[in-house]
N, C-alpha and C positions, 0 to 999 in steps of 0.2 A: 042675206046672201041666198041660200037655197033651203030646201026642206030637209030636216034631219030625220033619217029614218032609224028605227031601233036596230041595234046590231043583229045579225043573223043567229038564231038559237039552234035550229035544226042542222044536224051534220051535212045534209045534202045542200044547204044554203051556204055552208062555209067555203071559202076559197081552198083550192087543193094543196097549197104549200103552207097552210096555217094549221097547226095542231091545236085541238080544243083544250081548254084549261086556262084559268085566269092567273092568279099569283103563283101557282105552283110551278110555272115555267113549263119546259117541254116534258111531255109524257114519254117515259122510256118503255121499251118493250120488255115485258116480263120474261124471266128466264126460268124454265122448269128445273125442279130439283135434280132431275135425271141429268140435264145438261150441265148443271153446276158440278155434279159427281163425275161427269164424263162416262155416263152409262147410256145403254139403249134401252134397258128394261125400266118400266115405269115406277119411280119411287113413290109418287102419290097414290097409285093404285095399290101398291104393296102396303103402304101405310093404311089405307082404308080397309083392306082386307085383314090387316093385323088388329085394327080397332073393332071391326065388325065380328071377328072371330072369337072375341072375349077371352083371349089368351091372358091378359092381365087388364087391371083397371085402367093403367096409364101406359102409353107407348112413347118412348123417348124419340127425339128427332133423328138420332143416328141410326136407330134399329132398322127402319125401312131402307135406308141407304145401304147399309151393310148386307141385309137380306137380298135386295135386288142385285147387288154385285155378286154375291154367291150364286144366285140362280142364273144370272147371266154367264158366269164362268162355266157352271155345269152345262148349260145349254150349248155354249160354244164348244166345249170339250166333246160332247156327244155328237154334235153336228160335224165337227172336224173328222172324228173317227168314222162316222157313217158316210161322209163324203168320200173317204179314202176306200171303204168298202164298196161304194157305188162304182168308183173308178176302177177298182180291181175287177169288177164284174162287168166293165165296159159299158156302164150305163151313166147317162147325164143327170138322172133324177135319183133323189134318195127316196127309197120305199121302205116300209116297216121291216122287211128282210135285212136291209143294210143296217138299220138301228140295232137289231137283235145281234147281228154278227158283231157290230162294233162294241156293244156293251159287254157281250159274253167273252170276247176275246181280250178285253182289258180287265186286268186283275181287280184293280181298285173299284171301277164302275161295276163290275160283276157283283162285288161284295156289297156295294151300296144298294144295287137294284136287284138283290137276289130274290126278293119276294114279288118282283114285278113281272107281269106277262104282257108282252107286246102283241096286240091283235095282229093277226096275219103275218107274225114274225117268224114262225118255224123254230127249229132248234138247230144246234150245232152239229154239223156232219161228224159223226163218230161211229166207228165200228169197233166192237170189243175185240181184242187181240185173239181170243179163244175162238172166235167165229171166222177168222181168217184161215184160208187153206194152208196146210203145212207145206214148207219148202224142203224137199229132200234132194240131195246131190247125187243119189246113186242112179236112178232111172229117170231120164228125161222124157220118156214116152208116156208113162202112166202117172196119173195124179194120185190114184189109190193103190195102196199095197194090200195083198191078201195074206 
């Protein structure tokens, strides 16, 4: 009949609607561990850092998922409070000052991050009550009495 050519081997020679792979059937798209756990933070990267950090000889499969979930929760909490602080200051962007105000005004985050200094964050506005001028009801005209 006609000349038979060998089947194409290079991906560029393959037809567009055919997926490579012989007996294995269709190749399915790989799903990341973050997607399986429903997280935004990278589970694989956390696992790699746990291994490279030499915290233990072996790291279980659930440990990086749990740790990524905790880190994601803490980040979301700080970002939400910092976003509220930015909105209170009529700003659309979060700056380090807003992060400081958010953390220091939250009791639990303040305790967790008590040893942390945020660069360009400043301090909470606070004037000691002793330094405030005394309020006297007798004379309205003078602030100091002799």
